N, C-alpha and C positions, 0 to 999 in steps of 0.2 A: 394682564389681569387673568386671562384664561390659564396661563402657566401656573400662576400662584394658586388658583383654585384647583388645578389638577395635582399639583404637588401636595396641597393640604389634604386632598382626598386620598392620595397615595400614602401619606403619613398615617392617616386615620386607619386605613385598611391594614397597613403593616402593624400598627399597634395592636389591632385585634388578633393578628396572626402570631404575635410573640407569646411564648409560653407564660402561663399565669404564675408559675412557681418561680420566685426569685430569691436569691440569697438575702439574708438579713444581717445587719450589723447590730449587735447587742452591746450596749454600753454597760460594762460590768458594774453592778451596784446601782444602776440607774443614776439618780442625782446624788448619791452618796459616793459614787466612784469606787476606786480601789484604795481603801483606807482601813485602818485597824478598827476593831469593834463593830464590824458589820458582819452579819450572818449571811455568808454567801450561799450556804446550803438552802436557807429559806429563800433567798433571792432566785435561785435557779430551779427550785422545786416545781413550779408551775409552768415552766418553759420547755419547749421542745427545740432542740438544737439539731439542725439538719446539715448535711453535707454541703460544703461551700459557704456556710455562714461564717461570720467574723466576730471575734470578741474584741471589743475595744476597751483598753484599760487606760484610765486617766488617774494619775497619781503624782505625788511630790517626787520629782526625779532624783533628788539628792538623798532621799530617805528610803525609797522602796524600789522594787523591781518586779519583773514577771519571769519566773523560772518554771519550766516544765520538768516534772520528776515522775518517777514510777509510783505505783500505789503505796508501797512500803515507805518510801521517803515522804510521800504526801501525809501518811498517817503520823509519822514521827517528826514532821517538819524539818527534814534533813535536805538542805540545798546542795550538798556535795554530790558530785557526779550527776549533774542535771542532764536530761534528755535534750533540752533546748533552753537557751537564754533568749527570751523574746524581747528583752529590754534593748532599746536603741538609743537611750540617753535623754530622750525629750520628755519622758513622763506621759507620752501619748503613744501607746503601742498597740498593735493589732496581732491577734493570732488567727490565722486562716485555718478553719476547721475542714481540712481537705481529706480527711480519712475517717471512715466510720469506726470509731473506737472511743475509749475513755481518754480524756485529757485531764491530767492532774496538774494544776497550776498553783504555785505558792509565791509568796514574797520571801526572798531569802535574805533580805537586809533588814537591820534594825529590829529583829525579832518580830517582824510583821506576821509571819505565819503563826506564831504562838498567840498573837493577838487577833486571830480570826482571818487573816489575809490568805485564804486557801479556797480553791474552787475546783470541784469535780464536775466535769461535763461529759455526758454521754452523747456522742454524735451519731445520728440515725440517718438512714436513707430517707429522702423526702417521700411523703405519702404519694400514692398514685393520683393523677389528676382525676377529678370527679367526672363521671359520664355526662355528656351534654344533655341538657334538659330537652324533652321533645318540643319541637317548635310548633307553632300554630299551623304552619303550612302542612306538617306531617299529620296533624289531627284532622285538618280539613281533607287531606288526601285520603286518610282512613275513612272518614265519614262518607266521602264521595264514593269510595270503593264499596262500602256497605250499601249505599243507596243504589249504586249500579247493580250490585248483586240482587237487591230487591227488585229492581226494574227488570232485570233479565230473567230471573228465575221464580221468585216468590209470586209476583203479580200474575204472570201467565199461568202458573200452577193453580192459583186461586181462581182465575177466570175459567180454566179448564175444568176444575172441580165443580164450579157453579153451573157451567153448561152440562156437565155430566149428571148432576143431580136433577137438572131440569128434564132430561130425557128419560129418567126412571120413573 
């Protein structure tokens, strides 16, 4: 029983030591998935995509795909000469955002790109971790330091001044 308690304590301590920033898996289009007639520009506009996040595409595998192209081919919906073909045949594909840059993704099948199946994602470095909030023990320590200063210098100075005034 003591071993279980020790292991549980160790797990909790290690959980606090793990970095707070973790990669996120974005389901493209949320509950509309990767389908025509969805505005993926609007879908992406309020999101921040960070290094090591993942884009998860869910679509009809026999009709659409996920192709990465350059900006020019993205604008013109040209799937020729893709940078990468992220489709693996299941209709459940992921794109690992492992470089800070623009990713231009389109569906090259069945005219999907012309019907809105295109996504431009800018991948950024994660923001720095926030500075830790001052703990109560630091505040108490600071208050104690101030009170020690008062005890060591201010009070004796006041007493000395009071006695000095008495002798005049």
